[in-house]
Structure formats: C-alpha cells, structure tokens
C-alpha positions, 0 to 999 in steps of 0.5 A, spaced: 500 500 500 505 503 501 509 502 495 502 504 491 502 512 494 510 513 493 509 511 484 502 514 484 506 521 487 511 520 483 509 518 476 506 524 472 500 522 467 500 527 461 506 530 456 512 529 462 511 522 463 516 516 464 521 522 466 519 523 475 522 518 477 522 516 486 527 518 488 526 526 484 521 526 488 524 523 495 531 525 497 535 519 499 530 514 495 531 507 494 530 498 494 530 500 502 527 506 504 519 502 505 522 497 508 525 501 514 521 506 515 515 500 516 519 497 521 521 504 524 514 506 524 511 499 525 516 498 533 513 506 534 506 506 532 500 501 535 496 500 528 497 499 521 494 506 519 497 509 524 504 507 521 502 508 514 500 514 516 506 516 519 510 513 513 506 517 508 509 523 513 516 522 513 516 521 505 513 527 505 518 531 509 523 528 504 520 531 498 524 536 493 520 542 492 520 541 484 516 534 486 511 538 490 510 542 484 509 536 479 505 533 484 499 537 482 502 533 475 501 526 479 496 519 477 494 521 484 492 528 484 489 526 477 485 520 481 483 526 488 486 532 488 484 533 494 490 528 498 495 530 493 493 538 496 493 534 503 499 534 503 503 538 498 500 542 505 503 537 508 510 540 507 509 547 507 508 546 513 513 542 515 518 546 511 524 549 514 527 555 512 535 555 513 540 550 517 540 554 522 531 553 523 532 546 521 539 545 528 534 548 532 529 544 531 534 538 531 535 540 538 529 541 542 528 534 540 533 532 544 533 525 548 535 524 554 543 523 555 543 530 550 543 527 542 539 530 538 533 525 535 533 528 528 527 523 523 
C-alpha cells in the first residue's frame, strides 16, 4: 500500500510521463527506504493505519520543492486532487526555511543523553 502511494505521488501524467523518478521526489530514496521506514514506524506506533500515516509524513518531509510542484501533474492528483493538496500543505508546514531553523528544531528534540533526535 505504501509503495502504491509512493508511485502515485511520483508518477506524472500527460507530457512529462516517465521523465520523473521516485528518487527525484524523495531525497535519498532507494530500495531500502520503504522497508526501513516501515520497520522504524512499526516500532513507534500501535496500529497499521497510524504506522502508514507516519510513514507517509516522514516521506513527505523528504520531498523536494520541485517534486511538490510536480505533484499537481501526478497520478495522485489526477485520482484525488484533495489528497495531493493535503500533502502539499503538510510539506509547506513542515519545511525549514534555513539550516539554522533545522538545527534549532533538532536541538529542541533532544533525548535524555542530550543527543538530538533527527527523524
């Protein structure tokens, strides 16, 4: 289900078909990304629906700005415009304006040993 979501988000329709890859949308995406993410989120959530939602949120936090612009031409947008708009809004609300804002947020999320928790 998560793989289908990733593909619907990263596959464009119309003239730009096949020119946009999953790795173009999600920074650092590779074959191990989804299994690793599911494993991590499964240990942090109690049910399947919550785990799936958290995985999607983590992936959207790794999207490129270019990818979010292209989301309007994706299979997801063609099938469900409100779903694609929801993720665009989520992305804009969880984006850092600078490295210093990212570091400040990471430092605010420290564990008991004083180490930042970067998710």
